[in-house]
Structures are given as C-alpha cells and as structure tokens.
SERO-635179 format. One record per residue (C-alpha): residue number from 1; residue in one letter; chain; y, x, z. Coordinates in nm, 2 decimals, always signed. Each point is the difference from the previous one (the first is absolute). Example, Ala and Ser with C-alpha at 12.3 -4.5 7.8 and 13.67 -1.06 7.14 Angstrom:
2
@i 1	aa A	ch A	north -0.45	east +1.23	up +0.78
@i 2	aa S	ch A	north +0.34	east +0.14	up -0.07
% end
This chain:
297
@i 1	aa M	ch A	north +3.34	east -1.27	up +3.98
@i 2	aa T	ch A	north +0.26	east -0.15	up -0.24
@i 3	aa A	ch A	north +0.28	east +0.27	up -0.01
@i 4	aa K	ch A	north +0.06	east +0.13	up -0.36
@i 5	aa A	ch A	north +0.12	east +0.33	up -0.13
@i 6	aa G	ch A	north +0.25	east -0.16	up -0.24
@i 7	aa D	ch A	north +0.23	east +0.30	up -0.06
@i 8	aa K	ch A	north -0.24	east +0.20	up -0.21
@i 9	aa C	ch A	north -0.26	east -0.24	up -0.14
@i 10	aa D	ch A	north +0.25	east -0.25	up -0.14
@i 11	aa R	ch A	north +0.25	east +0.21	up -0.18
@i 12	aa P	ch A	north +0.18	east -0.22	up -0.26
@i 13	aa K	ch A	north +0.02	east +0.19	up -0.33
@i 14	aa Q	ch A	north +0.16	east -0.04	up -0.34
@i 15	aa R	ch A	north -0.19	east +0.17	up -0.27
@i 16	aa T	ch A	north -0.04	east +0.02	up -0.38
@i 17	aa I	ch A	north -0.31	east -0.07	up -0.22
@i 18	aa L	ch A	north +0.01	east +0.14	up -0.36
@i 19	aa L	ch A	north -0.26	east -0.18	up -0.19
@i 20	aa S	ch A	north -0.26	east +0.22	up -0.17
@i 21	aa E	ch A	north -0.12	east -0.04	up -0.36
@i 22	aa H	ch A	north -0.34	east +0.12	up +0.11
@i 23	aa P	ch A	north -0.24	east -0.30	up +0.04
@i 24	aa S	ch A	north -0.17	east +0.15	up +0.31
@i 25	aa D	ch A	north +0.33	east +0.00	up +0.19
@i 26	aa G	ch A	north +0.07	east -0.36	up -0.07
@i 27	aa T	ch A	north -0.02	east -0.16	up +0.35
@i 28	aa Q	ch A	north +0.28	east +0.09	up +0.25
@i 29	aa T	ch A	north -0.03	east -0.05	up +0.38
@i 30	aa V	ch A	north +0.27	east -0.18	up +0.20
@i 31	aa Y	ch A	north -0.01	east +0.04	up +0.38
@i 32	aa V	ch A	north +0.10	east -0.30	up +0.21
@i 33	aa T	ch A	north -0.01	east -0.12	up +0.36
@i 34	aa G	ch A	north +0.02	east -0.33	up +0.17
@i 35	aa Q	ch A	north +0.33	east -0.19	up +0.00
@i 36	aa V	ch A	north +0.19	east +0.27	up -0.18
@i 37	aa I	ch A	north +0.13	east -0.07	up -0.35
@i 38	aa T	ch A	north -0.08	east +0.24	up -0.28
@i 39	aa A	ch A	north +0.19	east -0.02	up -0.33
@i 40	aa L	ch A	north -0.13	east +0.12	up -0.34
@i 41	aa R	ch A	north +0.29	east +0.06	up -0.24
@i 42	aa F	ch A	north -0.05	east +0.04	up -0.37
@i 43	aa E	ch A	north +0.21	east +0.10	up -0.30
@i 44	aa A	ch A	north -0.06	east -0.34	up -0.17
@i 45	aa S	ch A	north -0.02	east -0.36	up +0.11
@i 46	aa V	ch A	north -0.33	east -0.12	up +0.14
@i 47	aa D	ch A	north -0.19	east -0.31	up -0.13
@i 48	aa P	ch A	north -0.07	east -0.20	up +0.32
@i 49	aa S	ch A	north -0.27	east -0.22	up -0.17
@i 50	aa K	ch A	north -0.21	east +0.31	up -0.08
@i 51	aa T	ch A	north +0.06	east +0.19	up +0.32
@i 52	aa K	ch A	north -0.27	east -0.06	up +0.26
@i 53	aa V	ch A	north -0.19	east +0.16	up +0.29
@i 54	aa I	ch A	north -0.37	east -0.07	up +0.06
@i 55	aa G	ch A	north -0.12	east -0.11	up +0.35
@i 56	aa W	ch A	north +0.35	east -0.03	up +0.14
@i 57	aa E	ch A	north -0.07	east -0.32	up +0.20
@i 58	aa G	ch A	north +0.03	east +0.05	up +0.37
@i 59	aa R	ch A	north +0.11	east +0.36	up -0.06
@i 60	aa L	ch A	north +0.33	east -0.02	up -0.19
@i 61	aa E	ch A	north +0.28	east -0.25	up -0.05
@i 62	aa P	ch A	north +0.01	east -0.13	up -0.36
@i 63	aa L	ch A	north +0.15	east +0.26	up -0.23
@i 64	aa T	ch A	north +0.37	east -0.03	up -0.07
@i 65	aa V	ch A	north +0.14	east +0.11	up -0.34
@i 66	aa V	ch A	north +0.37	east +0.06	up -0.04
@i 67	aa R	ch A	north +0.10	east +0.12	up -0.34
@i 68	aa N	ch A	north -0.14	east +0.36	up +0.00
@i 69	aa K	ch A	north -0.13	east +0.00	up +0.35
@i 70	aa V	ch A	north -0.33	east -0.11	up +0.17
@i 71	aa I	ch A	north +0.02	east -0.07	up +0.37
@i 72	aa I	ch A	north -0.32	east +0.05	up +0.21
@i 73	aa E	ch A	north +0.00	east -0.13	up +0.36
@i 74	aa P	ch A	north -0.33	east +0.04	up +0.19
@i 75	aa I	ch A	north -0.07	east -0.26	up +0.27
@i 76	aa R	ch A	north -0.19	east +0.25	up +0.20
@i 77	aa D	ch A	north -0.12	east +0.36	up -0.01
@i 78	aa L	ch A	north -0.27	east +0.06	up -0.26
@i 79	aa D	ch A	north -0.33	east +0.14	up +0.13
@i 80	aa G	ch A	north -0.06	east +0.36	up -0.08
@i 81	aa D	ch A	north -0.25	east -0.07	up -0.27
@i 82	aa E	ch A	north +0.19	east -0.29	up -0.16
@i 83	aa G	ch A	north +0.15	east +0.04	up -0.35
@i 84	aa L	ch A	north +0.16	east -0.29	up -0.19
@i 85	aa P	ch A	north +0.02	east +0.03	up -0.38
@i 86	aa L	ch A	north +0.35	east -0.08	up -0.13
@i 87	aa V	ch A	north +0.10	east -0.03	up -0.37
@i 88	aa V	ch A	north +0.37	east +0.00	up -0.09
@i 89	aa T	ch A	north +0.08	east -0.12	up -0.35
@i 90	aa L	ch A	north +0.33	east +0.09	up -0.16
@i 91	aa V	ch A	north +0.17	east -0.24	up -0.24
@i 92	aa D	ch A	north -0.09	east +0.23	up -0.29
@i 93	aa G	ch A	north -0.37	east -0.06	up +0.08
@i 94	aa T	ch A	north -0.06	east +0.33	up +0.18
@i 95	aa E	ch A	north -0.26	east -0.04	up +0.28
@i 96	aa I	ch A	north +0.02	east +0.24	up +0.29
@i 97	aa P	ch A	north -0.29	east +0.00	up +0.25
@i 98	aa F	ch A	north +0.05	east +0.09	up +0.37
@i 99	aa L	ch A	north -0.22	east +0.00	up +0.31
@i 100	aa V	ch A	north +0.17	east -0.13	up +0.32
@i 101	aa R	ch A	north -0.13	east +0.19	up +0.30
@i 102	aa P	ch A	north +0.09	east +0.08	up +0.36
@i 103	aa P	ch A	north +0.15	east +0.35	up +0.07
@i 104	aa W	ch A	north -0.25	east +0.27	up -0.01
@i 105	aa R	ch A	north -0.14	east +0.16	up +0.32
@i 106	aa E	ch A	north +0.17	east +0.34	up +0.05
@i 107	aa K	ch A	north -0.33	east +0.18	up +0.03
@i 108	aa D	ch A	north -0.09	east -0.12	up -0.35
@i 109	aa S	ch A	north +0.32	east +0.13	up -0.15
@i 110	aa G	ch A	north -0.01	east +0.37	up +0.05
@i 111	aa G	ch A	north +0.24	east -0.01	up +0.30
@i 112	aa W	ch A	north +0.27	east -0.21	up -0.18
@i 113	aa P	ch A	north +0.14	east -0.29	up +0.21
@i 114	aa P	ch A	north -0.11	east -0.34	up -0.12
@i 115	aa I	ch A	north +0.23	east -0.16	up -0.26
@i 116	aa L	ch A	north +0.15	east -0.35	up +0.04
@i 117	aa D	ch A	north +0.16	east -0.11	up -0.33
@i 118	aa Q	ch A	north +0.33	east -0.18	up +0.05
@i 119	aa Q	ch A	north +0.11	east +0.03	up -0.36
@i 120	aa V	ch A	north -0.20	east +0.13	up -0.30
@i 121	aa D	ch A	north +0.19	east +0.08	up -0.32
@i 122	aa V	ch A	north -0.24	east -0.03	up -0.30
@i 123	aa F	ch A	north +0.10	east +0.17	up -0.33
@i 124	aa K	ch A	north -0.18	east -0.05	up -0.33
@i 125	aa N	ch A	north +0.23	east +0.22	up -0.20
@i 126	aa R	ch A	north -0.06	east +0.34	up +0.16
@i 127	aa E	ch A	north +0.30	east +0.16	up -0.19
@i 128	aa S	ch A	north +0.26	east -0.26	up +0.11
@i 129	aa Y	ch A	north +0.30	east +0.12	up +0.20
@i 130	aa A	ch A	north -0.09	east -0.23	up +0.29
@i 131	aa A	ch A	north -0.36	east +0.13	up +0.01
@i 132	aa M	ch A	north +0.10	east +0.36	up -0.01
@i 133	aa H	ch A	north +0.27	east -0.05	up +0.26
@i 134	aa S	ch A	north -0.23	east -0.19	up +0.24
@i 135	aa A	ch A	north -0.27	east +0.26	up -0.05
@i 136	aa L	ch A	north +0.25	east +0.28	up +0.08
@i 137	aa M	ch A	north +0.10	east -0.18	up +0.32
@i 138	aa D	ch A	north -0.36	east -0.03	up +0.10
@i 139	aa A	ch A	north -0.06	east +0.37	up -0.06
@i 140	aa L	ch A	north +0.31	east +0.09	up +0.20
@i 141	aa K	ch A	north -0.11	east -0.22	up +0.29
@i 142	aa K	ch A	north -0.35	east +0.16	up +0.00
@i 143	aa N	ch A	north +0.15	east +0.35	up -0.01
@i 144	aa D	ch A	north +0.23	east -0.08	up +0.29
@i 145	aa A	ch A	north -0.29	east -0.13	up +0.20
@i 146	aa L	ch A	north -0.22	east +0.30	up -0.07
@i 147	aa T	ch A	north +0.29	east +0.24	up +0.09
@i 148	aa E	ch A	north +0.06	east -0.18	up +0.33
@i 149	aa E	ch A	north -0.37	east +0.00	up +0.08
@i 150	aa N	ch A	north -0.04	east +0.37	up -0.08
@i 151	aa E	ch A	north +0.30	east +0.08	up +0.21
@i 152	aa R	ch A	north -0.14	east -0.20	up +0.29
@i 153	aa Y	ch A	north -0.33	east +0.19	up -0.02
@i 154	aa R	ch A	north +0.18	east +0.33	up -0.01
@i 155	aa E	ch A	north +0.19	east -0.08	up +0.31
@i 156	aa Q	ch A	north -0.31	east -0.12	up +0.17
@i 157	aa E	ch A	north -0.19	east +0.32	up -0.07
@i 158	aa N	ch A	north +0.28	east +0.19	up +0.18
@i 159	aa S	ch A	north +0.03	east -0.24	up +0.29
@i 160	aa I	ch A	north -0.12	east +0.12	up +0.35
@i 161	aa D	ch A	north -0.08	east -0.37	up +0.09
@i 162	aa H	ch A	north -0.23	east -0.02	up -0.30
@i 163	aa A	ch A	north -0.17	east +0.32	up +0.11
@i 164	aa Y	ch A	north -0.05	east -0.14	up +0.34
@i 165	aa A	ch A	north -0.14	east -0.33	up -0.15
@i 166	aa T	ch A	north -0.24	east +0.21	up -0.21
@i 167	aa L	ch A	north -0.13	east +0.18	up +0.31
@i 168	aa L	ch A	north -0.04	east -0.33	up +0.19
@i 169	aa A	ch A	north -0.18	east -0.17	up -0.28
@i 170	aa N	ch A	north -0.25	east +0.30	up -0.01
@i 171	aa G	ch A	north -0.06	east -0.02	up +0.37
@i 172	aa E	ch A	north +0.19	east +0.32	up +0.09
@i 173	aa V	ch A	north +0.22	east -0.15	up +0.27
@i 174	aa K	ch A	north +0.00	east +0.32	up +0.20
@i 175	aa K	ch A	north +0.19	east +0.17	up -0.28
@i 176	aa T	ch A	north +0.29	east -0.25	up +0.04
@i 177	aa P	ch A	north +0.25	east -0.05	up +0.28
@i 178	aa F	ch A	north -0.12	east -0.35	up +0.08
@i 179	aa R	ch A	north -0.16	east -0.13	up +0.32
@i 180	aa F	ch A	north -0.25	east -0.28	up +0.00
@i 181	aa V	ch A	north +0.14	east -0.31	up +0.18
@i 182	aa A	ch A	north -0.22	east -0.30	up -0.06
@i 183	aa A	ch A	north -0.28	east -0.15	up -0.22
@i 184	aa S	ch A	north -0.10	east -0.35	up -0.10
@i 185	aa R	ch A	north -0.27	east -0.17	up -0.20
@i 186	aa P	ch A	north +0.15	east -0.30	up -0.20
@i 187	aa K	ch A	north -0.26	east -0.26	up -0.10
@i 188	aa D	ch A	north -0.10	east -0.06	up -0.37
@i 189	aa S	ch A	north -0.32	east -0.15	up -0.13
@i 190	aa D	ch A	north -0.04	east +0.25	up -0.29
@i 191	aa M	ch A	north +0.17	east +0.31	up +0.14
@i 192	aa E	ch A	north -0.05	east +0.20	up +0.31
@i 193	aa M	ch A	north +0.34	east +0.14	up +0.11
@i 194	aa V	ch A	north +0.12	east +0.26	up +0.25
@i 195	aa V	ch A	north +0.38	east +0.04	up +0.05
@i 196	aa K	ch A	north +0.14	east +0.29	up +0.19
@i 197	aa V	ch A	north +0.37	east +0.07	up +0.07
@i 198	aa F	ch A	north +0.15	east +0.34	up +0.09
@i 199	aa S	ch A	north +0.32	east +0.12	up +0.16
@i 200	aa G	ch A	north +0.19	east +0.30	up -0.14
@i 201	aa P	ch A	north +0.33	east +0.19	up +0.05
@i 202	aa G	ch A	north +0.25	east -0.21	up -0.19
@i 203	aa K	ch A	north -0.29	east -0.17	up -0.19
@i 204	aa A	ch A	north -0.28	east -0.25	up +0.03
@i 205	aa A	ch A	north -0.33	east -0.04	up -0.18
@i 206	aa A	ch A	north -0.28	east -0.24	up -0.06
@i 207	aa L	ch A	north -0.35	east +0.06	up -0.12
@i 208	aa V	ch A	north -0.21	east -0.29	up -0.14
@i 209	aa T	ch A	north -0.37	east +0.05	up -0.07
@i 210	aa L	ch A	north -0.17	east -0.27	up -0.21
@i 211	aa T	ch A	north -0.37	east -0.04	up -0.05
@i 212	aa N	ch A	north -0.11	east -0.26	up -0.27
@i 213	aa T	ch A	north -0.27	east -0.21	up +0.16
@i 214	aa G	ch A	north +0.01	east -0.27	up -0.27
@i 215	aa Y	ch A	north -0.27	east -0.06	up -0.26
@i 216	aa G	ch A	north +0.09	east +0.08	up -0.36
@i 217	aa N	ch A	north +0.38	east +0.00	up +0.03
@i 218	aa T	ch A	north +0.20	east +0.32	up -0.05
@i 219	aa W	ch A	north +0.31	east +0.02	up +0.22
@i 220	aa A	ch A	north +0.31	east +0.13	up -0.17
@i 221	aa F	ch A	north +0.34	east +0.11	up +0.14
@i 222	aa A	ch A	north +0.31	east -0.17	up -0.14
@i 223	aa D	ch A	north +0.30	east +0.10	up +0.21
@i 224	aa A	ch A	north +0.14	east +0.07	up +0.34
@i 225	aa Y	ch A	north +0.33	east -0.11	up +0.17
@i 226	aa L	ch A	north +0.18	east +0.12	up +0.31
@i 227	aa T	ch A	north +0.24	east -0.27	up +0.11
@i 228	aa R	ch A	north +0.19	east -0.13	up +0.30
@i 229	aa D	ch A	north -0.17	east -0.34	up -0.03
@i 230	aa M	ch A	north -0.28	east -0.18	up -0.18
@i 231	aa A	ch A	north +0.24	east -0.22	up -0.21
@i 232	aa S	ch A	north +0.16	east +0.30	up -0.18
@i 233	aa Y	ch A	north -0.16	east +0.23	up -0.25
@i 234	aa T	ch A	north +0.29	east +0.24	up -0.02
@i 235	aa K	ch A	north -0.16	east +0.34	up +0.05
@i 236	aa R	ch A	north +0.11	east +0.25	up +0.26
@i 237	aa P	ch A	north -0.07	east +0.35	up -0.11
@i 238	aa F	ch A	north -0.34	east +0.15	up +0.09
@i 239	aa A	ch A	north -0.27	east +0.24	up -0.13
@i 240	aa L	ch A	north -0.34	east -0.13	up -0.09
@i 241	aa R	ch A	north -0.33	east +0.18	up -0.08
@i 242	aa M	ch A	north -0.35	east -0.15	up -0.05
@i 243	aa T	ch A	north -0.34	east +0.15	up -0.06
@i 244	aa R	ch A	north -0.09	east -0.26	up -0.26
@i 245	aa A	ch A	north +0.18	east -0.30	up -0.16
@i 246	aa T	ch A	north -0.32	east -0.20	up -0.05
@i 247	aa I	ch A	north -0.29	east -0.04	up +0.24
@i 248	aa V	ch A	north -0.34	east -0.12	up -0.11
@i 249	aa P	ch A	north -0.24	east -0.18	up +0.23
@i 250	aa G	ch A	north -0.13	east +0.24	up +0.27
@i 251	aa Q	ch A	north +0.28	east +0.25	up -0.07
@i 252	aa S	ch A	north +0.29	east +0.09	up +0.23
@i 253	aa G	ch A	north +0.35	east +0.12	up -0.06
@i 254	aa T	ch A	north +0.31	east +0.09	up +0.20
@i 255	aa I	ch A	north +0.37	east -0.08	up -0.05
@i 256	aa A	ch A	north +0.26	east +0.21	up +0.19
@i 257	aa V	ch A	north +0.36	east -0.08	up +0.04
@i 258	aa V	ch A	north +0.28	east +0.22	up +0.15
@i 259	aa A	ch A	north +0.35	east -0.14	up +0.07
@i 260	aa D	ch A	north +0.30	east +0.20	up +0.10
@i 261	aa K	ch A	north +0.23	east -0.11	up +0.27
@i 262	aa S	ch A	north +0.26	east -0.10	up -0.26
@i 263	aa A	ch A	north -0.23	east -0.28	up -0.11
@i 264	aa F	ch A	north +0.02	east -0.15	up +0.35
@i 265	aa E	ch A	north +0.38	east +0.01	up +0.02
@i 266	aa H	ch A	north +0.20	east -0.32	up -0.04
@i 267	aa E	ch A	north +0.36	east -0.05	up +0.09
@i 268	aa G	ch A	north +0.01	east +0.31	up +0.22
@i 269	aa Q	ch A	north -0.33	east -0.06	up +0.19
@i 270	aa L	ch A	north -0.37	east +0.02	up -0.04
@i 271	aa V	ch A	north -0.20	east -0.31	up -0.08
@i 272	aa D	ch A	north -0.37	east -0.09	up -0.03
@i 273	aa L	ch A	north -0.16	east +0.00	up -0.34
@i 274	aa A	ch A	north -0.30	east -0.16	up -0.16
@i 275	aa L	ch A	north -0.23	east +0.18	up -0.24
@i 276	aa Q	ch A	north -0.16	east -0.25	up -0.25
@i 277	aa I	ch A	north -0.28	east +0.11	up -0.23
@i 278	aa F	ch A	north -0.09	east -0.23	up -0.29
@i 279	aa R	ch A	north -0.32	east +0.00	up -0.21
@i 280	aa S	ch A	north -0.02	east -0.06	up -0.37
@i 281	aa D	ch A	north -0.03	east -0.38	up +0.01
@i 282	aa G	ch A	north +0.35	east -0.01	up +0.16
@i 283	aa N	ch A	north -0.12	east -0.09	up +0.35
@i 284	aa L	ch A	north +0.08	east +0.18	up +0.32
@i 285	aa Q	ch A	north -0.28	east +0.22	up +0.11
@i 286	aa V	ch A	north +0.14	east +0.13	up +0.33
@i 287	aa M	ch A	north +0.33	east +0.02	up +0.19
@i 288	aa V	ch A	north +0.07	east +0.28	up +0.24
@i 289	aa R	ch A	north +0.28	east -0.01	up +0.26
@i 290	aa M	ch A	north +0.21	east +0.32	up -0.01
@i 291	aa D	ch A	north +0.18	east -0.01	up +0.33
@i 292	aa R	ch A	north +0.33	east +0.19	up +0.04
@i 293	aa T	ch A	north -0.14	east +0.17	up +0.31
@i 294	aa L	ch A	north -0.23	east +0.20	up -0.22
@i 295	aa I	ch A	north +0.30	east +0.21	up -0.10
@i 296	aa R	ch A	north +0.01	east +0.30	up +0.24
@i 297	aa Q	ch A	north +0.35	east +0.15	up +0.05
% end
C-alpha cells in the first residue's frame, strides 16, 4: 500500500535553537524529509568554505549558503536510523555542529507529533532581542497547542460517542445501541485483521481487531481519517478509542470508531465515507467502507 498520512506526520515547523554553553549540549538535531527544503538561519554570516555535511552524496543536494542561511534539500527521505553530521562555520570562526535526521517516530517522542523543520533560527547570543522574541513566540505556540489538546481531551471525555467507542473497543457491544451488520478479513502478510461495521440510531460504528503475526516488528498506530474519498485527508468528525497503540508480535488490539450522522452529511444529503487507519511508518494499514445506510433513522 502506498497511501501516506501526510497531514500529521509532515507538519512543517519554524522553531528556535538557543545554543548552550555546556559542552555536552553541543550537537543540535535538524529534522528533514525528502524533497522539502529546510533553512537554517543564523545571527551572523556563514563561511561556505568551512560549512559541510558528511555522507551527503545520494541523500542531499549540495548545501547552499546564502549570507546567514544554510539551505538543506534532501533528495529522498532518510532512513530511520540515518544521521548526517553537519558543521556550520560562521565568519567569526564559530563552529556549530548539527545532526541531520528524519522526523522522529511518534511512539518515540512521548506522544508529540513528529517535527519537520522548515526554518530553524539559531541564536548564539541568548540575551539578544531577536533570540528572546523568537523563544517567546515558540513558547506561546507550544502553550496554544497544549491548551487546544487539553480542551479536545476534555470534550472527548464528556462525549457520548467516545463512551460508545470505549465500550466497543472493550467488547461490550451489547451495552451500546449498535447492531452488527457485516464483517470482513482484509489480507496482510504480517497482520491478521477482522473488520466489523455496525448500524446505530443516527450513528455508525466500526471495530477493527489487529493481531500482529509478524516476527520481531512492533506495530504502532499513527492516525485515522474519516473522509469522503481516498484522495482527501480532511477529517470528518468521529470518536476513536483503542485498547493499545502498539502491538508486539503475537499480541492483539482493537480500534473502535463511532461517527455521528452529521459526519455523513454533505450538501443536504448523506454520503458514503471511508475510514483509513495508518501505522507509524506512514502507510495505510486498513480501509473500512462506512456506508451511509449504516445510519438508522
């Protein structure tokens, strides 16, 4: 399967790096992805003759230095374990080491979405106005993101659809208003899958059971989308609950989704939807057809 969950895993970001005087904090990481330009911006001009990246051949285009900026353009996505050492030398002789890496996997980041650096502002003088202003803007952005996420979680806890999804994920279908409609077993070489769809009064639901039959590879959930077609990743509203976000070989987990009638409404009528579940490598694990006829009036 080649579909990608690009909305969440490739979030362009502008961020600030304040250089530490502590020697153990010397190397900074820059997160890049294939065919997307990343710019490093410094307070002083950069010496192009002493700015270089090791092992760039076949991975990056040649570095471009424009006054106080260094432009990085990967030819392709870097592998998960790849890290390319980069040394940027300013005209005053200051050497700043970086490690050029692909965006982290969300399961390795404590739940934070992967970062894709679009512009990185690097400040040597921690007390400069520009440094303080940029750091303040970063802090405000992070605070806004946390506030938004906390509000979303609060709303979810009070949502009847999330309560239904929790019951479905835990196998307590009889405690919900849903009726079983159909089941299928999509094929996958490393995952045994059972998909069930349910009809409800003014709602529809899907239950996906995953059993990891691979050898040595842990499966990890990345994201889910409910859309009118495969080409769009604009989410329709839905409630999701899962018994576990990662599944080790031999282990099973369930993902339950509940969608209200309003999610199926488009231009005054009900339409069919597609539920797409993506794993942590960005590939589509399973697609579930959510037919409008599942909505009971």
